N, C-alpha and C positions, 0 to 999 in steps of 0.2 A: 324918777334918778330920786326917791327918798330912800336913803338904806337904811336908815336907824331900825334898829329893831326893839325890843321893849324890854329884854333881859340878857344879861348873859344867860343863862339856862336856852332861851331860844336859838340865841345866834350858834349855838355847837350840836345844835340837839339833831343834826345828821352826822355828826362826825360820829365814825364808826368802829368797831374793832379791827385793827389791823391797818387803820388809815397811818396817812404818814402826816407830819406837822413840821412846816418850817416856823420857828418857833423864834420872836425877838430877845433883845434884851445884853446884856454883859455885866456878869458878877447879879449885882441886886441893882443897877443902874438899867430903864425901858423894858422891864419883866411885865408883862400879861398876865399881873395875877389872876386878875379876875376872871380872866376868860380859860385860863388853867385849872383853875377851882371849879370853875362850871362844867370842864371837863372829868375832873376825877368824879364827880357828883354825877358824873351820866353813868362812871362803871363801865366806861371803855377799855381793854388792853389789848397788847401787843402791838402799842404803837410805835413806829417810824418815829423819829425826832430828829430834827437838825436845827443845831443851836449852837454858837460859841461853844457853851457850857453846860451844864446840865442842872443848873440850880444853886443853891447855898444858900447856909444858915436854914436849910429845914422849907427854905422858901421855893418858888419858883416852879417850874420842872421838879424840885427836888420833891415835890409835894407826891408826884406821879410814880418818879421812881422808887421812892420809901413803900410804896403801895404794890410793888411788882408791877406795872401797868404798861413799860418801859421794852419792848422791844429789842431796838436796836438802839444808836446814836450815831450821827454824824457830827465830827465836830471838832475842835480845837484844844478844847483846855478841861483836863480833868480835876486838876488846882487842888483844895482844900476839902473837895466833898470826898469826906471817907466812905458815904454808903456808895458814891457812883464808882469809887478805886476797888471793893469789898467785891462788888457785881459783878465790874470785869475780870477779876483776875480770880474767881470762883468760878466763872463759866455761865454765868446766868444773864451775861449781857455780851451784845455784839456790838462794839464799838469801831468806827473807823475814823482814825484822828487823821486828820490832814493841817495841813499849814495856814494857818489863821487867813494871809491873805488870800489863797487858792479858794478858801471857801468861800468869805466875799465875793467873789469874782462866780464862784458855780453857780450862788445864788441870783446875782446880776445877770449872768448870762442865761442863766434857765426862764427871767422872768424876760428879758431881749428876745427870747425866740434862739436864742443862739446855742446849738447842739453840744459844741463842745470847743474848744479853744489850746492855744498850744502855750507855756508858762516855761522860766529857767527854774520856777521853786520844786526842789526836791529832786534835782536831773545828780544821778551819782551816789543817790538815797535809798534808802526802802521804799521811799514814798512813789517812785519811778521801777524799781529794779522788782516789787514787789518782795513778801514776806514779812509784815508788818501783822502783827497778832490782830483779826478782827475778834476772835474768841478763842480762851483759852478753857480748858479741857476739865479743870477745876482740881488737876493733881499737879499743875507747874509746866504743863507741856500746851500747847497751842493746836487744838482743834479746825481753827480756820486761820488761813494768812491771806492776806492782800495780794490779788494778784498781778505781774505785769503790765507795765503802762507800756504805749508805742512812746518811743522818744527819738526826734526827727531831726535833723542839723537845718537850721537856716543862716546862710552867711559866717557859717563857722561857729557858730555858738547852738547845743542843743537843746531843745526843748521839751516838753512831756505835755503827752496830751491829757486835759482834765476834761469831765464831761459836765456841760450847767445840770443844775439839778431845776426839779419841780416837785411839788407836792400837793397832798390831796386839798391841802391846808392850809393856811396860815395865821398865827394868832399875834397880833403886835399891840403895842399901847404911842397914844400918841399925848401929847400937850391940850391939841387942840386938834378937833376936826368937823368938818360942815356934813349936809344932809345927804352932799353928793358925794362923800367919803373923802376928800381932799384932805391930808394930812400935814400937820407942823409937830416936827416934836423939839425938845426942849434940851441943849444944848448935848452932855453927853450920850444922853436917851436917844439920840439921832446915833445908835452904834449898827446892830444889825437889823435895824427895824425896817428901814426901806427896804435894803435889800428880802430879807423875808419875805415883806409884803408884795414885791413882783414874783419870787418865786411860788405862789400859792395859786391853786385852781383856784379856789372859794378864800380870799381874803377878810379875815375878822380882824377891828378894829376898835379897843375899848378906850375912848377918852376923856380924856379929864377936865375940857370943855369942852362943850356939844355947839357950835355957835350955828346963823343962820348960813346960805348958801350966799355971794358976793361979800360978806364981813372980812372974809381973807383975801390980805394984798396978794395977788395970785404971784408976784414974786419971794410971796414970800412961803410959797407952800413946797413942803419936800417933797410930798411924794402926790399925783394926783391921780385923782376919786378913778382913774379909768383900772387900777390895779386895787380897789377895794369893794367886796360885794356886799360886805356887811359892816355896820357900827353901831356901840354899844354905847353911850352918856355914863360916867362913872359915878354916884352919889358923891358931894364933899367929900364926906369919910375917906371912901374909897380914893377918891385922888389925891389926898392926905397920904396915906397910910405907905410913907416911904423908908423902909430900914435902913440904916447905917452898916456895911459889914466891917470896918475899920473907924472909930475915931481918933482923929489928927488933932482935935484939941480938947481943953478943958470944957 
């Protein structure tokens, strides 16, 4: 039951070329930076990433992106990541943009063993009808577009069929975790982290504070250890390393 491993390098030692990764975080909040850096140090490439966004301010997944290690991104937001936008428009990167709530539910469904579900989000748009550019040809044309999805009517309302997501690995960051893999997330860091963790076949969690089994109040646990296979304890310096994207105070 002790899922703690000695280092991030050991935790990601079996991440391979072409692996799919569900990665927690939103902007700079709750991003498993230490595990992402360990994946970078492994030198693996052609990765498929499922995450809300693909890093920000040259941190998080932006490290892998800038190194050309990511082949495909399933996410909701490109935002101010200029390198993400450049690679997408240049045809260097395949990108499946989907509604944010749909992404969250696809991850949760995959983790719950639900292969697909119907949602009204996207009905009447290219999300359902197909034609969203997944890959450009580098000349302004579309090399690969999204296919049409099944649409079905329930009680007079149309819904589009979306598939659950399962990935080879999941990388997440938690405020607290015990040796059994039970995790607690702090405030807004509880964004996509629990959902990404559920979707991974092998889920690896970096925790800011490692505690012994029984120390966490069961009512405070956000993600049970059944979804987590490996835990690494961050050093105090790693746990305190939290960047601010936009300062709003002096």
